[in-house]
KEKOL-690207 format. One record per residue: z, x, y of N, C-alpha, C in turn. Coordinates in steps of 0.02 Angstrom, whole numbers, plus 50000, padded with zeros to 5 digits. Each point is the difference from the previous one (the first is absolute). Example, Ala and Ser with C-alpha at 12.3 -4.5 7.8 and 13.67 -1.06 7.14 Angstrom:
2
503905066049716500004995550059500005004550060/499644998250053500035004250059500374996150055/
END
This chain:
720
451195034551186500434998849930500485005050007/500115006850011500685001150002500374998049999/500054995450082500574998850025500434994149905/499414995949985500154996349959500235003849944/499755003949987500275004749958500615002949982/500275002050097500665003149990500444992350014/499934995950013500434993449985499964999649926/499705000449958499874998249937500525005249960/500145006350043500205006449966500924997550008/500014998450072500674997350012500334997249948/499564994149977500254993549953500105003449939/499555004450003500045003149897500745004550027/500055004750041500445006250004500624994249985/500184995450062500654995149999499904996649923/499604996049989500124997849932499995002049927/499745005649997499855002049931500695005049969/500615001350076500635002549966500224995549995/500904999349984500434993249988500114997750077/499604994550009500014997050075500584999250011/500734994549952500444999149998500455005950011/499895006249982500655002950021499625002250049/499475001950030499795003050064500394995050046/499984995450014500114991550049500805002349997/500385000749948500705002450016500185004450056/499875005949962499815005850047499754998250070/499684999349999499844999750080500394994250039/500344994249963500544995750018500475003050015/500455005049967500695000650000499805008850059/499285003749998500015000150058499964998150072/499804996650003499954995950054500874998450020/500324996649939500734996950000500405007650033/499765002949990500275008550012499925002750078/499344997550004499975001650076500254997450053/500004989649997500544996350024500625003950003/500265003449957500865000549998499965006250015/499435004250016500175005450018499965000650097/499554995349997499885000050089500534998550031/500104994049969500774995250023500565003350025/500185003649940500505003650004500045005550044/499315005949997500245001950062499874998550067/499514994850003499914998150078500984998350011/500164993849947500744996350045500695006249997/499795004349952500605006750003499935004750061/499504996350036499805008650063500164993550046/500184993550034500114995150019501024999850030/499954999150040500675002150036499964997850075/500074993649978499944994750060500544993049996/500294996450054500084992249972499384997550035/499804995449933499634994750016500224996150028/499544994350014500054995850056499344994549981/500094993450038499824994049978499575000449933/499155000450015499904995249917499865006849972/500245005350021500115005649951500265000749963/500714994450012500264999949953500634991849992/499534995650033500044996249993500104995949914/499485002849968499894997349916500615004149979/499855004950006500595005049939500774996850020/500154999050056500764994950027500054993149956/499374997849990499984994149973500095000349929/499675006049956499995001649938500715001349978/500435002050060500555005349970500474993650003/499974995650029500384995250014499864996049939/499414998249991499844994449942500285003949935/499945006549999500275004549929500664998749995/500624999650037500535000250023500304992149981/499524992550024500234994249990499805001149918/499475003149961500024998649919500535004449977/500235005850024500505003349955501014994750041/499954995050026500544995950012499824995749980/499434997250007499924992349972499364998049993/499535001049924499274997249996499974992650057/500224993749989500004994450042500025003050064/500305002750029500065001150070499505002250013/499555004549956499495003750007499294996350014/500074994749960499474998149965499954993150092/500704998950005500014995850079499675000950057/500345007949995499515003150047499445000050019/499685001649937499195000249996499664992750022/500124995949964500004993550013499674999350068/500774999650033500185000450089499505002650021/499745005949978499675004050053499174996549975/499974996649955499154998650010499724994850069/500554998250021499524997650058500195003050071/500085006549957500105004050091499385004450004/499745003350062499495004050001500015005649955/500595004150015499905002149910500605000449975/499805000649916500334994849959500125007249948/500585000049947499985007449958499595000149941/499584992649996499705001249920499605007250002/499665002150050499675005249978500575007549993/500485000749983500685005250008500084998949924/500094994349961500124998049949499715004949961/499545002449973499875005149934500235007350013/500445000450079500135007050033500824999149954/500244994649998500814999949999500365004049948/499404999449938500315002149934500065010150018/499305001150031500205006250012500495004550065/500254997150037500554996850053500564999449946/499954996749965500784996849961500175006649928/499685004450003499975003849942500155008750035/499604998550047500025007150047500205000850027/500154996150069500454998950038499594999950065/500424996750049499554998450066499765006650059/499635005349981500035004750033499344998750021/499675003850066499274996250039499545004549912/500185004549966499415002549985499824997149952/500724993749952499964995449934499424996950027/500174995350077499604995250034499335000749993/499805006450022499045001650014499855000849945/500295004049934499865002249956499584992549956/500564994950014500034993549939499304997050054/499944999050071499334998550004499435001949981/500075006249995499285003749995499974999349936/500524999949938499874996849912499724996049985/500344996050040499884990149992499515000550034/499755000950051499454996950055499575005350021/499925004850014499355005750022499825001949944/500224999049943499685002849927499564995349971/500434994549974499274995249996499604996550071/500015002150038499575002050078499385002349981/500255005949978499345005150002499914998149910/500144998149963499514999049933499694993850033/499974995250032499784992650007499405002250045/500195005550037499125001350040499705002849956/500085002249961499655003449958499864996249964/500384996049968499624994049959499464995150044/500014998550048499534998350059499515005250001/500115007050014499295003849989499624999649949/500324996849930499395001649972499464992449988/500324996850041499654993950021499435001650035/499975006250053499755000750054499455005149997/500105005249951499665005449963499834999549959/499204999649967499774998349941499845004149936/500715004549991499905006349977500654998049938/499694999649946500704996249968500565003649964/500195004050018500575005749998500454998950008/500615003749966500595000250051499955007850063/499555000449993500075005050070500074994750063/499544996949998500134996950072500584995750016/500354997249939500655000750010500515003350019/499895007349962500505004050028499965006550056/499444997750036499785003050053500284995350053/499904992249992500264997150048500594998350013/500295002749927500884998650017500225005950020/499605007549996500135006450023499824998550081/499494996750023499855000250065500714995050024/500154993249977500464998150045500635006150006/500005002849964500675004350010500065006350040/499245000250021499725005850056499914995450075/500094995149994500084994850049500685000350049/500175001050051500735002950035500364990649999/499274995750051500554994249996500114996549936/499875001349947500164999349929500695000350015/500115006450000500924999350002500314998450050/499814999950074500475003850053500354990450013/499714994249991500544996249987500474998349986/499995002049907500524999649953500305007150012/499785004950041500495005149995500415001450063/499824993450041500354998050075500574994349974/499994998649937500604994949977499684991949988/499374998750013499354993450008499994999049930/500394995849948499874996149940499184996450009/499685000850053499454992949998499345002149962/499975006549970499375003149953500014994349923/500814997649996500104994849953499524993950024/499974996850064499404994650010499395000049984/499875008450024499405003249972499714998249929/500325002649970499794997849924499694993849984/500354994750024499814993149966499364999550045/499964999150065499195000250016499615004849966/500265006949982499305002249949500004996049929/500515000149969499944995049931499314994650007/500304996850046499424991950056499505002449985/499715006550071499455005649978499605000949917/500475001449956499755004149950499834991649948/500424993950003499554996149982499584994750003/499975002350076499414997550017499245001649978/500365008549996499215004550001499934997649911/500274998449983499805001949922499664994249998/499884995150031499434992550021500114998050049/499525001750034499964997450089499754991949997/499674998649939499944991150009500544998049978/500355003649969500924996749990499794993449943/499415003849950499834993249943500874999749973/500305005349975500495001449950500844994450048/499824995049944500834996050049500565002049992/500105006450003500545001849984500015005150066/499675002350031499765004250051500314995750073/499804992850012500474998250051500534999350008/500614995949953500635000250018500245009649997/499725004149970500355005050014499755005150057/499474997050021499805002150078500444996150041/500034996749974500294995850059500975001950027/500164999749917500945002249989499905006750068/499585006849956499955005450019499964999850072/499764996850051499964999250077500514999450011/500184992049967500844996750032500505003949974/499915004549942500735002750009499895008550043/499365000350018500205007150066500214995850051/499774995550011500374996350088500804999849986/500264996549931500784999150000500115006049991/499865004349987500415008749997499975002250078/499284999250038500005002850063499594995550033/500304996750063499484995050010499475002750051/500065004750031499175003750026499444999249944/499964999349944499595000449949499524995049994/500414995150052499494992350015499355000750001/500005007250054499445001350050499625001749932/500105005749953499615001749951499824995049939/500714995250025499324993249920499524997250043/500085000350089499424995750033499545005149971/500045003350019499425006050004499664999349940/500515000049938499544998349916499594994449996/500274994950047499704991549984499525001950044/500035002450054499384999050041499375006149975/500285005949972499175001549963499824999149938/500494995049974499574998249945499784995250014/500184995050061499494994850021499325001350019/500205006450055499385002850015499475002549937/500255003949973499725001449927499334995149973/500534994749992499514994349972499614995550031/500165001450062499314996750048499495004750009/500275006749985499325004550011499545000349930/500464998049931499534997449950499674995449993/500244993250060499724994049997499405001450036/499905005250065499564999750028499405004449963/500175005749967499605002349943499534996049961/500464994749961499454997549970500004992750010/499834999650078500094993050032499254995849973/499545004150002499334996949944500174995249948/500365002849959500074995649919500364994150028/500184996750067500054994349992500904996349997/499854997149958500594996949960500365003049976/499885003649961500385006049948500505004350057/499875004450038500095002250042500484995650062/499974994050013500294994950038500604998849946/499895000849946500614996349956500505005249976/499815006350017500415006749980500255000450058/499775000050048500504998950068500524994950000/499964995949997500304993949992500694999649953/499925003849927500445000149970500305007850013/499845005650024500345006350036500334995450073/499834997550023500474997550077500574994849951/499904995949935500644999249972500215002349981/499865005649958500595005849983500265005450042/499575000950048500475000850074500644997750004/499694995650027500824993050005500345000249950/499985001149948500404998049912500735005850032/499475006649998500425005750010500354998950072/499755000650038500594997050090500274995349966/500044994049961500534996449986500335001249983/500015004549915500565004049982500045003350032/499975006450052500465002950026500394998150043/499514994150012500814994150053500474999349965/499974997749928500584997649960500405005549994/499855004749979500355007149969500425000350068/499785002450045500434999850082500614993749989/499634994050005500444994350015500435001549955/499955000249927500475000049945500565006650006/499785006650021500615005550028500195000350083/499694997050034500395000050096499364995450003/500394993450005499634995050036500435002150068/500695002250008500185000350076499445007350037/499565002949960499675002450045499444996250003/499704995149998499344995650007500314995050061/500564996449977500524996450058499865008050070/500305003250008499875003450055499345001550033/499715001449943499314999750022499704996450042/500184992349999499704995250031500344998050036/500575004050046500464997550040500085006050067/500025007749939499825007750064499434998750018/500135003250064499235005350026499915004549965/499735005149946500135005549995499585005150032/499604998150026499355003550046500504999750067/500264997850027500744999150083500205003549981/500614998249943500565006849961499875005350015/499545001149966499845009049979499265003750041/499854994350043499665003750075500185006250026/500575001449995500275010150012499725004349950/499844996549944499805007349969499364998949999/499604994650044498975001250000500075004050033/499755008749999499625003350022499404997450036/499945003750055499124999550006499345001749961/499474996750026499535002849943499805009549994/499964999950062499965009549996500515002549952/500704997450023500765004950005499634998949894/500004992449973500324998449929499305003849944/499284999950038499625004149957500185008950021/500015002250041500195007149996500755001149942/500454995950009500554998949961499675001949928/499864993749973499544998249959499625008149960/499665001250058499525005749960500205006749996/500725001550034500585005650007500135000149930/500314991849976500364998349927499555005149951/499394999250000499455003749943499615003950008/500005005050062499555004250022499354997850007/499675001350045499384999850013499575002349992/499895005049933499645002249964500044996549925/500604996849998500164995049948499514994250004/500324999950049499374990950023499405002049994/499845005750029499205002349981499644999149931/500305002049941500045000149936499814995449982/500524993550027500124995349972499444994249985/499665000850101499384994950015499385002149954/500015011749993499525000049978499814997149920/500725003149954500204995049958499704993649965/500104998350036499764990449984499335000950048/499555002650043499524997950021499515004049962/500135006049986499435003649932499934996249962/500634997449944500074994449949499784995549984/499874997250073499424993250030499435002449991/500095004250018499075000450030499715004149925/500415006649989499635001649914500154995249943/500214992950008500144997549955500545001649936/500175003750001500595000749974500534997649969/500274998050072500404996749997499974992949965/500734996649957499654993449999499834995250046/499704997450006499754997750068500534990550006/500254999249949500264993150021500765002650010/500265006149973500595001650009500205001650068/499355006750011500104999850062499894996050058/499654994449996500164996050050500464996150041/500354998949925500734996249995500505004050063/499825007249974500545005549997499924999850095/499455000350016499594999650060500474997450040/499874993549990499924992950030500994999450019/500445003049922500484998950001500475005550047/499335004850025500355006150010499954997650084/499224997050031499904998250060500484995250033/500144995849945500804993350015500155004050022/500475003749953500685003950028500035005550044/499455002250036499985004750047500064991850071/499524996850008500084995450024500604996650017/500464997649978500404998149980500665005450022/500025006649983500445005850023499845003150063/499564998850011499835006050068499564997950033/499884992750015499694995650046500484993350002/500264995049961500504994650019500655003750008/500325001949950500645001250011500085008250036/500055005149958500115005750049500485001050007/500384999849927500395003249990500265006749974/500365005450038499915005849970500385003049962/500744997549965500455002449937499415004649969/500245006149969499685001749934499864995249943/500374997449981499964994049938499404995250009/500054999350048499124995050012499425003849976/499955005650005499495004749967500054995149910/500265001249985500024995649937499384994949989/499774999950033499794993350010499255004449981/499895004850033499115003249986499925004649966/500865005850005499935004949929499614999149951/500144995849954499514999049922499365000250015/499554998950085499235000050012499755006450013/500525000850006499895007050043499945005149928/500765001349951499795003049945499454996949978/499604995049976499654998449960499315003050047/500055000450059499485003150040499895008749984/500635001049986500055009149985499615000849942/500134995249940499685001949926499344997950023/499854995650034499444997850007499125007049994/500455002950082500085007150032499535001749927/500765003749977499835003049932499585000249958/500034995149976499474996349946499245000250026/499934997750060499225000050006499825007450025/500365004450011499955007949995499885000649959/500085001349949499845001449939499384998549973/499934992550021499304996149975499435003050030/500035000950065499495003950052500025006149980/500215003749996500025007250045499965005549893/499535005250026500225004849934500755002249994/499825004149930500865003449994499975006450050/499975004150040500075004350053500354995150071/499344995350021500424996950042500474992850018/499864998749924500784997149977500325002649996/500175007449989500715006849984500064999950068/499585002550064500365000150062500314993050012/499514994049995500334994350036500744999049960/500134999849955500604999749953500635005650024/499775007350017500425002450017500214999950072/499674996150060500165000050049500304992250025/499944997449944500374990749994500675002449975/499985003449951500465000749971500485003050032/499785006250036500485004850057500484994450056/499384996750012500274997850051500464991649988/499784999549946500524991749980500715006049995/500065005249954500775001850007499995003050064/499835003550031500205001850058500254995550075/499604990449958500034997350028500634996249993/500465000649927500554996349997500395004750004/499955008250009500565003550042500134997350061/499615000850037500164998450073500114992249994/500004996349962500104993750020500915000349973/500105005749969500774996349939500305005650043/500045004850029500295005150005500145003950070/500205005050024500225000750058499445004350034/499635003749946499275004550016499784993950020/499904993350035499474997550011500484994450059/500525006750039500194996650088499585006550036/499594997650018499755005250051499124992550038/499985004550044499624997050040499495004550018/499284997750016499765002850012499224994149981/499305002250058499594995050006499594996249897/500355005349969499605002349945500574994049941/500784999450035500454995349958499574994949973/499754994550038499694994049969499625000549950/499735004249976499464999949951500294999749925/500845002150001500414998849939500564994450004/500514997549962500284994749981500724998850058/500034997450041500675000250047500475003549943/500615001750053500575004949939500544994450005/500214998749929500524997050001500325005349958/500405003750017500295008249960500834994849986/500595004649978500424999549985500584997450064/500244994950012500664999850049500365002350000/500245005050068500275003249996500304999150091/500555001450003500504998250047500505007650030/499965003150067500185005749992500644997650037/499934993350033500934998450026500314994849950/499845003049935500394994249935500715000350021/500185007649995500814999249988500404996850079/499545000250055500314997350042499934992650010/499394996249975500084994349993500614996649937/500315004749961500484997749963500765000150036/499785004850062500795000050029500114994550048/499144997550030499904996950056500354992449958/499814998449929500084994849957500974999849981/500295006849989500415000649988500644997950041/499635001950064500214999550081500264990750018/499454997249969499924991850010500504996449939/500125003149958500264996449932500694999250021/500185006350045500795000150016500014997250069/499505001150054500044994550071499974994549984/499824996549912500094992349996500114999049935/500575000249982500435000149925500044993549983/500014995250029499844994649978499434995250030/499705002249962499494997750005499484995450085/500355004650053499834999950056499334999050027/499814994449995499045002050021499975003950047/499375004949996499475004450038499634998850015/499814999550035499134998850033499715007850027/499484999349945499415005450006499564999650072/500045002750033499194999450057499635003450009/499885003549929499315002949988499564998249941/499335000250000499744996149950499505005949970/500135007649995499275002749963499895001549940/499745004049994499935003549939500475006250000/500265002650022500415005250028500564997549974/500354997150060500764995849994499984992150004/500234995649968500164993549995500724999449953/500184991950008500734997149979499765000549922/499355000949962499955001549933500105003449972/499955006750027500065007150005500605000849987/500534996950049500615001449980500174997949981/499894993549960500384994949952499745001849930/499355006249987499975002049933500355008650005/500135002350065500575004350019500524999849962/500204993250010500774998949984499994996749927/499525000549966499834997549929500065008249954/499795005750052500115006049944500835003250030/500154997350038500905002450036500504998449959/499724990149984500514994649964499554997049952/499935003849941499704995849968500064993649969/500705000949999500294993649938500154994750057/500185001450063500264996750069499414998950028/499415000850028499465000250045499744993250060/500524996949944499864993350072500604999750050/500405005450014500594998250049499695003550063/499515003250006499714999550054499424995950024/500074995150061499714994250046499515002950018/499355004949995499665000150042499204997349998/500084997950052499254994350032499405002150038/499735000150013499375002550056499634992750016/499994993049989499734995650000500004997850049/499384997650044499365000149974499725007550015/499405001049957499535003649966499334999950029/499924994150007499204999650022500074991850042/499684999850049500094996150047499514993349965/499255000549966499984994949999500254994949916/500515004749965500144996449945500634999050001/500465003350044500775000649986500204995650066/500544996750042500484996950029500175004650063/500114995750057500515004650038500715003649969/500055005450035500835002149964500535000550025/499954991450054500844999650031500454998749947/499884995549953500794999149935499925006249974/499835006949991499985006949965500425001850070/499924999850057500145003550055501164996950006/499614994550012500754995550014500545002849946/499714998749928500325004249946500215004250023/499755006550005500045008049976500435000450012/500345004449996500805005050018499835008550013/499344999850000499845007650006499325000350024/499695002250026499345000650006499585008850011/499454999549953499975008449981499174998050051/500045008450050499554999950026499595006849997/499614999150011499275007949971499745000950054/500145006250020499365003450073499585004549966/499335000450025499814995950021499904992149947/499804997350030499784991749970499595000649934/500384998649959499684999249935499634994449959/499454998450004499275000549979499425000049945/499904996049962499565001049955499095002550047/499805005349980499615003250029499324999449960/499274997850016499375000949963499805003849954/500365005050008499945007149956500374996849957/500615000249979500444998349960499714995349930/500385003449937499644995249949500194991649993/500564998750017500434995150008499564998450068/499464995050011499734997850069499914995250014/500224999350051499994991550047499355004650073/499604993550007499674998750080500485001650060/499485004050039500795002450056499994994250021/500725002950064500304991350039500204994149941/500445003649950500224992549953500775000950008/500165004350030500854999649979500285001450095/499804996450026500544995650088500475000749974/500064994849950500794997850012500535003749961/499615006449974500585007849981500025001850066/499444999450032499995005550059500544996950064/500024992249983500444997750053500795002449980/500134999349960500664999249998500135010349992/499465002649979500205008750043499964998650078/499474997150012500175001150084500574996650014/500434994349983500534998850000500465003850050/499805005649934500725003449998499985007450027/499434999449991499835007350041499984997750097/499804992650021499985000250091500714996049992/500474999049955500794998050036499664991850001/499534996349976500084991849982500594999550014/500304990450038500444999149992500404998949921/499734999049946500275000349943500245008949961/499625002250045500275008749973500855000850010/500104996050091500664999349992500674997849966/499694995849933500504998949972500235004949936/499605005650016500185007049950500165004750037/500335007049975500025004950022499745006349953/499795006350023499685003049985500405005949992/499915001649910500515004149967499685004950016/500405008450004499765005150007499795004849947/499804998849942499715001449933499244998450002/499725006149988499294999050011499715003749933/499404998349990499645003149938499465000650007/499455007249996499575004350026499434998049922/499404996549995499645001049944499425003250029/499585000349939499335004950010499604995250040/499785006050038499384999150053500424999550084/500605000549980500594999550052500244991750003/500054995549976500264993550021500875000949977/500014996150039500864999550031499954993350005/500645000549923500354994249998500685000150035/499984992750037500915001350030500034990349993/500794998449999500354994949988500314995350048/500064994650000500284995550056500674995849960/500254997750006500494994749962500534996850063/499704994049957500324993150025500705000750053/500104996350043500724998650037500154997450025/499484993549995500234993150021499424996849985/500184992349956499364994749984499674999350060/499304998049985499635000350058499864991550014/500245000350056500024993950044499184993650004/500284995049977499274995349999499335001450038/500385000250087499765001550054499495006549982/500215006549972499855006149994499374998549925/500144994449955499504998549948499404998750017/500254995650056499384995750015499395003750029/500475005850056499495003650011499675004149999/500555004949941499325004149964499594993549955/499964995349967499684996249992499395000150029/500444996550067498895000050035499955004850029/500035008050010499765003949991499545002649948/500454998849949499385000549943499494996850012/500124994250005499354997150003499335001050053/500335001850051499415002450039499545006949973/500745003449989499525006549972499665001149927/500114994849963499504995949949499894993549989/499594996650057499904994650007499704996449938/499535001649951499814997749956500754999249953/500084995449960500614998049966499855003749934/500495003249987500165003449936499634995449932/499885001149948499394998149970500524993649949/500935001049989500434996049965500355000650047/499904998550057500724996550054499594993049990/500674996650001500234991949981500054996850088/500044996650008500194996550066500494998849998/500895000849957500515000149982500045006349984/500425002550045500525008649978500534997849997/500475003749951500595001449987500425006050045/500534998750028500205006450071500325005049932/500405000749954500385003949965499774998149935/499575000749965499734998049953499185000849978/500045003449957499125001349984499914999649948/499374998549968499705002349951500255004449936/499745004850052499875007649973500905002749978/500334996450048500805002949980500304997149925/499744994050008500554996049948499244997249941/500045004149972499275000449930500094989849967/499325000849998499934991649944500274996050063/500085000550052500364995850021499704999850099/500024992250014499825000350068500274994150026/500205000550070500484997750052499334992850009/499575003050026499324997050038499554998449921/499664992349999499574999449946499564995450037/499264999450013499564997550010499974993049931/499964992150010499994998949961499584992450046/499285002850035499664997150033499665002350052/499464998850016499815000750067500224999850060/500824997649996500244998050063500874999049961/499775000549975500895000849954500265003849958/500835001350024500475008549975500374995849979/500265002649943500625001349969500365007150016/500664998550050500335004050021500684998749944/500295009449982500614997049975500485009149985/500494997650006500465005949974500145000949947/500045008249973500005002549951500624996849955/499994996549933500574995949973500635007149973/499225003749969500425007349951500345006250050/500014998150066500425005050027500024996950082/500304993750000500134998050065500385002150060/500535006649963500405003650047499625005950010/499515004349990499555003250028499374998850007/499764996749991499414998350007499514993150030/500624994750038499904993950020499515001350051/499544996150029499654998850039500224996750068/500345001950038500534993950079499355000950048/499265003549999499884999050040499185000149997/499544993350008499435000149996499594998050052/499285004449992499694999850065499254997949992/499694994550034499374996950004499845004250026/499205003250011499795004250032499114996149988/500054994749974499384994050030499624997550066/499484997550025500074996950036500464995750018/500374996550073500564995349981499514995550071/500064993149998499784993850042500785000250019/499804994150063500384999350037500094990050002/500514998749989500495000149955499985003949945/500675003449977499715001649936500424994149934/499934997649949500144996949959500095002649929/500545001449969500195002349938500324995449953/499614998349916500274997449958500285002649941/500234997649955500185003749958500674996849936/500225004949950500374996149971500465004849964/500804999950025500385006549987500354996849941/500205005449935500214999949933500375002350005/500555000149979500615007849990500075001049936/500065006449971499825004649971500554997749953/500655001450040500904998849994500454993649993/500174996249997500454992950002500435002150019/500355004750017500805003750024499865000550084/499295001350019499975002650067500374995350039/500335001150078500314994250004499494997750064/499415002450008499614998950060499435003150019/499534998250027499755005150039499704996550063/499995005250068499454998850054499615001350015/499134997849999499705003150013499614999350061/499835005350032499665001050065499435000450016/499664997250047499385002150012499855001850062/499625004150027500025002650067499165002950027/499704996850063499735003550003499915005650061/499715005349994499995007450019499365003150020/500105003650082499345002350026499955007749948/499645002450027499715008649974500635005350009/500404996750033500655004450013500564998649976/500024994849963500784997449946500294994950067/499584999950037500404993650066499924993149948/500764997950020499844992149956499904994450036/499454996849994499904994450044500244993649984/500014997449930500214995449987500394999149922/500634997749980500314999549968500364992449976/499844998549929500264995949978500515002249928/500414996049974500305000949929500284991149987/500205002249920500224994849973500285002749940/500454996549978500595003949944499864993649926/499845005649939499964995749956500515002849925/500314993849964500275000849949499614999049926/500355004149944500004997249945499764996549971/499534995549967500314994649971499734993450052/499695000750049499994995050062499035003049989/499644994650029499124999649977499985005050091/499635005949975500175004950062499205001050024/499694992250034499405002750036499915001950062/499635006150003499935004050071499514994750048/500144999450077499564998750028500514999750048/499395005850040500235003050068499285000250035/500275001450070499394999750056500385001550055/499465005950019500315004150061499505000250060/499935003150064499435001350043500235007850030/499345000450013499975008150045499325000650002/499984999450068499205001550012499735007249971/500355005450034499885006449999500115002749920/500154998249961500465001349945499225003549964/500605004549955499275004349982500544998549899/500645002149990500204998949947500744994749991/499864997549932500654995049991500405005749935/500684998550043500525003849939500464993449958/500165001649951500124996849962500885004849986/500554996650004500765002549989500364995349965/500175002649933500484994349970500635005849995/500684995950003500645002950025500314992649954/500645003949980500454995649966500514997550069/500274993449983500044996850036500795000150035/500375005349954500855000950001500025005450066/499405006149971500175005850049499185001650012/499594996450005499335003750038499575004449937/500325002949955499535003149960500024998849930/499595001649965499804997149937500675004349968/500094996849931500575000449950499524998749937/500445003849940499515003149947499994992749961/500244994650014499824994949973499434993250033/499945005350034499244994950020499335001150017/499954998649943499075003449965499754993550024/499354998950022499694995350024499295001450003/499514994549965499105000850037500024994850029/499565000550075499714994750010499095000749977/499914994749983499444997449947499234996850053/499605001149987499454998050042500135003250068/500215003450042500115000650074499204999050029/500114995050036499134997850051500455000450059/499305003550028500004998950101499274994350015/500164997050039499684992749987499795000950102/499315000250011499924999650072500414989950043/
END
């Protein structure tokens, strides 16, 4: 009775005053807290951001510049991105902030936290009111406070991830569902479906949250059916109605995705994302420990107590609790058992459940305990949550001892003590390659990689950041391609000693042993393999944090066909499993990574390919050599159709050759082709020990390409 009177007094105190004024004051306080924490945090950073930490910021800045130059171009860029794995829609609400206040890091992060983190905390508060049966603004605002005390509410956005924007639509779907879990209001179905679909459009990995949502709704309806099974036809009819409604939600979600991102649906049907992203999939013990440390073991204990005690004491609203627990369990199964991706932005799938569990713990304590005990629990919990936030977001949390896992992982401001040295290194490379010569970086760690060099160049040359072409593809074996085209095109190679790779303890993490192709390039120059002999080492060196020494190699002669083939053969022996996006045909002197929005090699069927030169820049990027690295039979029969892109061309000589793994020619055949004449390709070669098939295209007159001989071979097929 005393606890009921306590709840009643809370309601009276909250409602007896001007509730509107109180809510406005509390809202403005939350806004001020978000601005203050964000500003203090970012102002203490001194680093060069890399990979996902800066990817969306660069996209938002580029999009803002496009809006300044041409609204139509910006819109076209947004629409063009919708079929990609990462699109620009999630950055759109951030553009006004950047447009008005500038493209500084602090503006970008503030815009994320005001546009996305603020409503995130409010929406979790609204859901809490559907969970805790105390009709009071106290539940709402206490949940908002707890959300802002959980470090993982902040960490993804402070690191530059805007993914919390997609979380908002999952929370909206949950809120609309909890308004009436039987979905008797007709408007619930399209709104929930649209919310799920939009979350997926904004960030693709929220497809798993949508699946968890639908699975939780389905299981809850099945539980309700089993409970009311004795009522016969009525329960069966309700189950059928629920199945239809869930199907309609799924259909609405699918249609929403289809309208905005049909390309994503197509790629989902053709791409094996589980294989491509296997490098991110950590072991089950590693991922469970990583996520436990994200929040802190004490936090997870309080969450478990909050939900368990709430159910046992019948304090929480049972239907809401069952749904949230089901949603949480399916999310845990997806992210900690099935996918096992360890980067911090994936934690957003679980953070709302953690916040609601903490809120449940606070309010069940109010419900169970008397005043003195309640005060002790509040004091201890409050102190823990504040210390947990401090340890999670400030350098004070950078310590290691057996008690450290009790608190949240540390994601304090990023600081590089070798910041100036990185800028000097980048300036050296800019001067070394003034005409955008390709620079290949054989390093791919969180400390040093090509992306750090490119973003360092944005600091040095903000108006001309594209003047330095530094790449380090492949980065991941299971997702990328063999780096031979990039190596053959590179005029400079950057080597860092010791070898720089992603570690299991890094924030942007990979499963160990997933960067063997990067390691191969490092070894090629460290061990003086034949391809390294086409370069000479330069005398300059730079020393970075941790004693990492960076050295440089300059090309002194083109790499021969034989050396290129020997290098590829060595790569294949070093990494027997073919990289995830490596096709059967490879351009020797052109890479999709080098020439954006254009590929020299396109697969058009299971065994058919289109090969082409680049008509936009044939003098610099024309592909003279293509290599086939699929299985070969004897004899090899080749068919296709050659079309000239420039009718002024005087003719081409197309030559096919079979090679062994040392690059020795085993059999060769050639034929001349001219514009305006039917150009069907029909070739046949024999070579019992052939490993590769080489395609060369030469001008008839001088055995080299001209700027008038752009061409494409359509549906090139090898038959037995």
